[in-house]
PDB file of the backbone (N, CA, C, O) and the ligand in Angstrom, with CONECT records:
HET     ZN  A 101       1
ATOM      1  N   MET A   1       0.997  -1.212  -0.147  1.00  0.00           N
ATOM      2  CA  MET A   1      -0.177   0.177   0.163  1.00  0.00           C
ATOM      3  C   MET A   1       0.949   1.326  -0.073  1.00  0.00           C
ATOM      4  O   MET A   1       2.040   1.304   0.497  1.00  0.00           O
ATOM      5  N   ASP A   2       0.588   2.208  -0.876  1.00  0.00           N
ATOM      6  CA  ASP A   2       1.078   3.348  -0.618  1.00  0.00           C
ATOM      7  C   ASP A   2       0.546   4.706  -0.199  1.00  0.00           C
ATOM      8  O   ASP A   2      -0.594   5.022  -0.540  1.00  0.00           O
ATOM      9  N   ARG A   3       1.229   5.453   0.454  1.00  0.00           N
ATOM     10  CA  ARG A   3       0.719   6.592   0.925  1.00  0.00           C
ATOM     11  C   ARG A   3       0.827   7.797  -0.152  1.00  0.00           C
ATOM     12  O   ARG A   3       1.864   8.161  -0.708  1.00  0.00           O
ATOM     13  N   ILE A   4      -0.417   8.313  -0.320  1.00  0.00           N
ATOM     14  CA  ILE A   4      -0.397   9.495  -1.180  1.00  0.00           C
ATOM     15  C   ILE A   4      -0.836  10.888  -0.536  1.00  0.00           C
ATOM     16  O   ILE A   4      -1.350  10.859   0.583  1.00  0.00           O
ATOM     17  N   PHE A   5      -0.695  11.845  -1.050  1.00  0.00           N
ATOM     18  CA  PHE A   5      -1.705  13.188  -0.132  1.00  0.00           C
ATOM     19  C   PHE A   5      -2.048  13.987  -1.614  1.00  0.00           C
ATOM     20  O   PHE A   5      -1.493  13.895  -2.709  1.00  0.00           O
ATOM     21  N   TRP A   6      -3.124  14.749  -1.188  1.00  0.00           N
ATOM     22  CA  TRP A   6      -3.876  15.350  -2.309  1.00  0.00           C
ATOM     23  C   TRP A   6      -3.365  16.840  -2.040  1.00  0.00           C
ATOM     24  O   TRP A   6      -3.289  17.264  -0.886  1.00  0.00           O
ATOM     25  N   VAL A   7      -3.026  17.596  -3.112  1.00  0.00           N
ATOM     26  CA  VAL A   7      -2.656  18.976  -2.950  1.00  0.00           C
ATOM     27  C   VAL A   7      -3.729  19.958  -3.872  1.00  0.00           C
ATOM     28  O   VAL A   7      -4.590  19.477  -4.609  1.00  0.00           O
ATOM     29  N   ARG A   8      -3.518  21.317  -3.693  1.00  0.00           N
ATOM     30  CA  ARG A   8      -4.458  21.997  -4.674  1.00  0.00           C
ATOM     31  C   ARG A   8      -3.501  22.895  -5.221  1.00  0.00           C
ATOM     32  O   ARG A   8      -2.867  23.536  -4.382  1.00  0.00           O
ATOM     33  N   CYS A   9      -3.228  23.112  -6.470  1.00  0.00           N
ATOM     34  CA  CYS A   9      -2.231  23.961  -6.871  1.00  0.00           C
ATOM     35  C   CYS A   9      -2.634  25.431  -6.712  1.00  0.00           C
ATOM     36  O   CYS A   9      -3.766  25.782  -7.042  1.00  0.00           O
ATOM     37  N   PRO A  10      -1.791  26.258  -6.242  1.00  0.00           N
ATOM     38  CA  PRO A  10      -2.126  27.697  -5.796  1.00  0.00           C
ATOM     39  C   PRO A  10      -1.841  28.506  -6.887  1.00  0.00           C
ATOM     40  O   PRO A  10      -1.620  29.696  -6.666  1.00  0.00           O
ATOM     41  N   HIS A  11      -1.799  28.019  -8.195  1.00  0.00           N
ATOM     42  CA  HIS A  11      -1.760  28.976  -9.357  1.00  0.00           C
ATOM     43  C   HIS A  11      -2.915  28.777 -10.227  1.00  0.00           C
ATOM     44  O   HIS A  11      -3.454  29.658 -10.897  1.00  0.00           O
ATOM     45  N   CYS A  12      -3.298  27.378 -10.153  1.00  0.00           N
ATOM     46  CA  CYS A  12      -4.669  27.168 -11.325  1.00  0.00           C
ATOM     47  C   CYS A  12      -5.740  26.606 -10.441  1.00  0.00           C
ATOM     48  O   CYS A  12      -6.890  26.525 -10.873  1.00  0.00           O
ATOM     49  N   ALA A  13      -5.373  26.137  -8.994  1.00  0.00           N
ATOM     50  CA  ALA A  13      -6.633  25.546  -8.591  1.00  0.00           C
ATOM     51  C   ALA A  13      -6.901  24.168  -8.592  1.00  0.00           C
ATOM     52  O   ALA A  13      -7.714  23.575  -7.883  1.00  0.00           O
ATOM     53  N   GLY A  14      -5.968  23.599  -9.650  1.00  0.00           N
ATOM     54  CA  GLY A  14      -5.936  22.419 -10.140  1.00  0.00           C
ATOM     55  C   GLY A  14      -5.767  21.222  -8.797  1.00  0.00           C
ATOM     56  O   GLY A  14      -4.879  21.426  -7.969  1.00  0.00           O
ATOM     57  N   ARG A  15      -6.605  20.085  -8.669  1.00  0.00           N
ATOM     58  CA  ARG A  15      -6.174  19.229  -7.581  1.00  0.00           C
ATOM     59  C   ARG A  15      -5.905  17.951  -8.110  1.00  0.00           C
ATOM     60  O   ARG A  15      -6.593  17.300  -8.896  1.00  0.00           O
ATOM     61  N   PHE A  16      -4.654  17.624  -7.508  1.00  0.00           N
ATOM     62  CA  PHE A  16      -3.763  16.248  -8.015  1.00  0.00           C
ATOM     63  C   PHE A  16      -3.245  15.414  -6.780  1.00  0.00           C
ATOM     64  O   PHE A  16      -3.206  16.042  -5.722  1.00  0.00           O
ATOM     65  N   PHE A  17      -2.937  14.405  -6.757  1.00  0.00           N
ATOM     66  CA  PHE A  17      -2.449  13.528  -5.633  1.00  0.00           C
ATOM     67  C   PHE A  17      -0.896  13.275  -6.076  1.00  0.00           C
ATOM     68  O   PHE A  17      -0.525  13.130  -7.241  1.00  0.00           O
ATOM     69  N   CYS A  18      -0.135  13.252  -5.021  1.00  0.00           N
ATOM     70  CA  CYS A  18       1.495  12.859  -5.024  1.00  0.00           C
ATOM     71  C   CYS A  18       1.715  11.775  -4.265  1.00  0.00           C
ATOM     72  O   CYS A  18       0.895  11.390  -3.432  1.00  0.00           O
ATOM     73  N   ASP A  19       2.900  11.162  -4.501  1.00  0.00           N
ATOM     74  CA  ASP A  19       3.536  10.100  -3.457  1.00  0.00           C
ATOM     75  C   ASP A  19       3.591  10.815  -2.215  1.00  0.00           C
ATOM     76  O   ASP A  19       3.785  12.030  -2.258  1.00  0.00           O
ATOM     77  N   TYR A  20       3.419  10.123  -0.905  1.00  0.00           N
ATOM     78  CA  TYR A  20       3.484  10.704   0.306  1.00  0.00           C
ATOM     79  C   TYR A  20       5.047  11.013   0.550  1.00  0.00           C
ATOM     80  O   TYR A  20       5.255  11.772   1.497  1.00  0.00           O
ATOM     81  N   GLU A  21       6.142  10.566  -0.123  1.00  0.00           N
ATOM     82  CA  GLU A  21       7.408  10.543   0.205  1.00  0.00           C
ATOM     83  C   GLU A  21       7.898  11.873  -0.355  1.00  0.00           C
ATOM     84  O   GLU A  21       9.069  12.209  -0.175  1.00  0.00           O
ATOM     85  N   LEU A  22       6.923  12.749  -1.122  1.00  0.00           N
ATOM     86  CA  LEU A  22       7.203  14.038  -1.511  1.00  0.00           C
ATOM     87  C   LEU A  22       6.590  15.181  -0.643  1.00  0.00           C
ATOM     88  O   LEU A  22       6.675  16.382  -0.901  1.00  0.00           O
ATOM     89  N   ARG A  23       5.833  14.505   0.642  1.00  0.00           N
ATOM     90  CA  ARG A  23       5.252  15.694   1.446  1.00  0.00           C
ATOM     91  C   ARG A  23       6.174  16.518   2.364  1.00  0.00           C
ATOM     92  O   ARG A  23       5.922  17.650   2.774  1.00  0.00           O
ATOM     93  N   HIS A  24       7.343  15.750   2.645  1.00  0.00           N
ATOM     94  CA  HIS A  24       8.181  16.553   3.682  1.00  0.00           C
ATOM     95  C   HIS A  24       9.677  16.619   3.224  1.00  0.00           C
ATOM     96  O   HIS A  24      10.624  16.879   3.967  1.00  0.00           O
ATOM     97  N   ALA A  25       9.745  16.331   1.823  1.00  0.00           N
ATOM     98  CA  ALA A  25      11.044  15.974   1.307  1.00  0.00           C
ATOM     99  C   ALA A  25      11.611  17.427   0.884  1.00  0.00           C
ATOM    100  O   ALA A  25      12.798  17.541   0.580  1.00  0.00           O
ATOM    101  N   GLY A  26      10.774  18.485   0.873  1.00  0.00           N
ATOM    102  CA  GLY A  26      11.439  19.837   0.690  1.00  0.00           C
ATOM    103  C   GLY A  26      11.454  20.003  -0.689  1.00  0.00           C
ATOM    104  O   GLY A  26      12.223  20.868  -1.110  1.00  0.00           O
ATOM    105  N   LEU A  27      10.651  19.253  -1.663  1.00  0.00           N
ATOM    106  CA  LEU A  27      10.962  19.281  -3.174  1.00  0.00           C
ATOM    107  C   LEU A  27       9.513  19.985  -3.607  1.00  0.00           C
ATOM    108  O   LEU A  27       8.484  19.877  -2.941  1.00  0.00           O
ATOM    109  N   LYS A  28       9.635  20.716  -4.836  1.00  0.00           N
ATOM    110  CA  LYS A  28       8.809  21.267  -5.336  1.00  0.00           C
ATOM    111  C   LYS A  28       7.868  19.996  -6.233  1.00  0.00           C
ATOM    112  O   LYS A  28       8.425  18.992  -6.677  1.00  0.00           O
ATOM    113  N   LEU A  29       6.443  20.249  -6.383  1.00  0.00           N
ATOM    114  CA  LEU A  29       5.713  19.640  -7.033  1.00  0.00           C
ATOM    115  C   LEU A  29       5.414  20.289  -8.268  1.00  0.00           C
ATOM    116  O   LEU A  29       5.270  21.512  -8.298  1.00  0.00           O
ATOM    117  N   GLU A  30       5.299  19.522  -9.372  1.00  0.00           N
ATOM    118  CA  GLU A  30       5.019  20.297 -10.553  1.00  0.00           C
ATOM    119  C   GLU A  30       3.586  19.886 -10.930  1.00  0.00           C
ATOM    120  O   GLU A  30       3.250  18.754 -11.276  1.00  0.00           O
ATOM    121  N   CYS A  31       2.906  20.804 -10.831  1.00  0.00           N
ATOM    122  CA  CYS A  31       1.303  20.687 -11.428  1.00  0.00           C
ATOM    123  C   CYS A  31       1.150  20.354 -12.584  1.00  0.00           C
ATOM    124  O   CYS A  31       1.660  20.992 -13.505  1.00  0.00           O
ATOM    125  N   PRO A  32       0.187  18.957 -12.820  1.00  0.00           N
ATOM    126  CA  PRO A  32       0.099  18.416 -14.141  1.00  0.00           C
ATOM    127  C   PRO A  32      -0.768  19.189 -15.060  1.00  0.00           C
ATOM    128  O   PRO A  32      -0.836  18.813 -16.230  1.00  0.00           O
ATOM    129  N   PHE A  33      -1.567  20.425 -14.594  1.00  0.00           N
ATOM    130  CA  PHE A  33      -2.259  21.093 -15.259  1.00  0.00           C
ATOM    131  C   PHE A  33      -1.848  22.395 -15.917  1.00  0.00           C
ATOM    132  O   PHE A  33      -2.108  22.847 -17.032  1.00  0.00           O
ATOM    133  N   CYS A  34      -1.057  22.919 -14.801  1.00  0.00           N
ATOM    134  CA  CYS A  34      -0.342  24.290 -15.311  1.00  0.00           C
ATOM    135  C   CYS A  34       1.229  24.341 -15.630  1.00  0.00           C
ATOM    136  O   CYS A  34       1.755  25.318 -16.163  1.00  0.00           O
ATOM    137  N   GLN A  35       1.947  23.141 -15.232  1.00  0.00           N
ATOM    138  CA  GLN A  35       3.173  22.820 -15.036  1.00  0.00           C
ATOM    139  C   GLN A  35       3.846  23.817 -14.219  1.00  0.00           C
ATOM    140  O   GLN A  35       5.061  23.901 -14.398  1.00  0.00           O
ATOM    141  N   ARG A  36       3.333  24.568 -13.386  1.00  0.00           N
ATOM    142  CA  ARG A  36       4.123  25.421 -12.603  1.00  0.00           C
ATOM    143  C   ARG A  36       4.556  24.556 -11.246  1.00  0.00           C
ATOM    144  O   ARG A  36       4.067  23.440 -11.075  1.00  0.00           O
ATOM    145  N   GLN A  37       5.299  25.004 -10.489  1.00  0.00           N
ATOM    146  CA  GLN A  37       5.868  24.313  -9.552  1.00  0.00           C
ATOM    147  C   GLN A  37       5.508  24.906  -8.195  1.00  0.00           C
ATOM    148  O   GLN A  37       5.371  26.129  -8.157  1.00  0.00           O
ATOM    149  N   PHE A  38       5.338  24.207  -7.085  1.00  0.00           N
ATOM    150  CA  PHE A  38       5.271  24.855  -5.669  1.00  0.00           C
ATOM    151  C   PHE A  38       5.500  23.910  -4.612  1.00  0.00           C
ATOM    152  O   PHE A  38       5.616  22.723  -4.917  1.00  0.00           O
ATOM    153  N   LEU A  39       5.577  24.250  -3.478  1.00  0.00           N
ATOM    154  CA  LEU A  39       5.946  23.298  -2.322  1.00  0.00           C
ATOM    155  C   LEU A  39       4.692  22.677  -1.747  1.00  0.00           C
ATOM    156  O   LEU A  39       3.672  23.302  -2.037  1.00  0.00           O
ATOM    157  N   PRO A  40       4.539  21.717  -1.082  1.00  0.00           N
ATOM    158  CA  PRO A  40       3.611  21.213  -0.505  1.00  0.00           C
ATOM    159  C   PRO A  40       2.701  22.193   0.484  1.00  0.00           C
ATOM    160  O   PRO A  40       1.480  22.343   0.494  1.00  0.00           O
ATOM    161  N   ASP A  41       3.627  22.747   1.230  1.00  0.00           N
ATOM    162  CA  ASP A  41       3.215  23.844   2.261  1.00  0.00           C
ATOM    163  C   ASP A  41       2.453  24.998   1.642  1.00  0.00           C
ATOM    164  O   ASP A  41       1.718  25.722   2.313  1.00  0.00           O
ATOM    165  N   GLU A  42       2.658  25.151   0.304  1.00  0.00           N
ATOM    166  CA  GLU A  42       2.003  26.350  -0.255  1.00  0.00           C
ATOM    167  C   GLU A  42       0.609  25.834  -0.882  1.00  0.00           C
ATOM    168  O   GLU A  42      -0.200  26.651  -1.323  1.00  0.00           O
ATOM    169  N   SER A  43       0.414  24.751  -0.899  1.00  0.00           N
ATOM    170  CA  SER A  43      -0.862  24.308  -1.386  1.00  0.00           C
ATOM    171  C   SER A  43      -2.028  24.850  -0.411  1.00  0.00           C
ATOM    172  O   SER A  43      -1.910  24.657   0.799  1.00  0.00           O
ATOM    173  N   PRO A  44      -3.175  25.541  -0.937  1.00  0.00           N
ATOM    174  CA  PRO A  44      -4.066  25.970  -0.059  1.00  0.00           C
ATOM    175  C   PRO A  44      -5.174  24.831   0.516  1.00  0.00           C
ATOM    176  O   PRO A  44      -6.199  25.046   1.164  1.00  0.00           O
ATOM    177  N   GLU A  45      -4.609  23.536   0.052  1.00  0.00           N
ATOM    178  CA  GLU A  45      -5.409  22.507   0.685  1.00  0.00           C
ATOM    179  C   GLU A  45      -4.519  21.459   0.573  1.00  0.00           C
ATOM    180  O   GLU A  45      -3.807  21.267  -0.412  1.00  0.00           O
ATOM    181  N   LEU A  46      -4.556  20.619   1.799  1.00  0.00           N
ATOM    182  CA  LEU A  46      -3.837  19.548   1.569  1.00  0.00           C
ATOM    183  C   LEU A  46      -4.527  18.342   2.420  1.00  0.00           C
ATOM    184  O   LEU A  46      -4.782  18.453   3.619  1.00  0.00           O
ATOM    185  N   ASP A  47      -4.801  17.161   1.639  1.00  0.00           N
ATOM    186  CA  ASP A  47      -5.577  15.906   2.363  1.00  0.00           C
ATOM    187  C   ASP A  47      -4.705  14.799   2.174  1.00  0.00           C
ATOM    188  O   ASP A  47      -4.339  14.332   1.095  1.00  0.00           O
ATOM    189  N   GLU A  48      -4.419  14.437   3.265  1.00  0.00           N
ATOM    190  CA  GLU A  48      -3.355  13.240   3.520  1.00  0.00           C
ATOM    191  C   GLU A  48      -4.168  11.967   3.739  1.00  0.00           C
ATOM    192  O   GLU A  48      -4.925  12.096   4.701  1.00  0.00           O
ATOM    193  N   ARG A  49      -4.238  10.872   3.188  1.00  0.00           N
ATOM    194  CA  ARG A  49      -4.799   9.804   3.376  1.00  0.00           C
ATOM    195  C   ARG A  49      -3.984   8.391   3.121  1.00  0.00           C
ATOM    196  O   ARG A  49      -2.878   8.420   2.581  1.00  0.00           O
ATOM    197  N   TRP A  50      -4.527   7.288   3.496  1.00  0.00           N
ATOM    198  CA  TRP A  50      -3.966   6.150   2.971  1.00  0.00           C
ATOM    199  C   TRP A  50      -4.773   5.829   1.400  1.00  0.00           C
ATOM    200  O   TRP A  50      -5.780   6.382   0.959  1.00  0.00           O
ATOM    201  N   PHE A  51      -4.097   4.952   0.890  1.00  0.00           N
ATOM    202  CA  PHE A  51      -4.581   4.576  -0.425  1.00  0.00           C
ATOM    203  C   PHE A  51      -3.904   3.627  -1.155  1.00  0.00           C
ATOM    204  O   PHE A  51      -2.694   3.778  -1.322  1.00  0.00           O
ATOM    205  N   ARG A  52      -4.550   2.546  -1.680  1.00  0.00           N
ATOM    206  CA  ARG A  52      -3.892   1.460  -2.064  1.00  0.00           C
ATOM    207  C   ARG A  52      -4.042   1.415  -3.426  1.00  0.00           C
ATOM    208  O   ARG A  52      -3.530   0.501  -4.073  1.00  0.00           O
TER     209      ARG A  52
HETATM  210 ZN    ZN A 101      -1.442  24.499 -11.675  1.00  0.00          ZN2+
END
């Protein structure tokens, strides 16, 4: 089972999920909708859950 978390892009408000390993990695996520990058903590919405 892999853990994921959902984020909302602060640029275009698109919602997508990422591998949980990236949650605290200090790496920027790339939005699949607008291709802009942001840190998980910059997301206006974070939803962490288990996912299989
Ligand atoms: Zn975006």
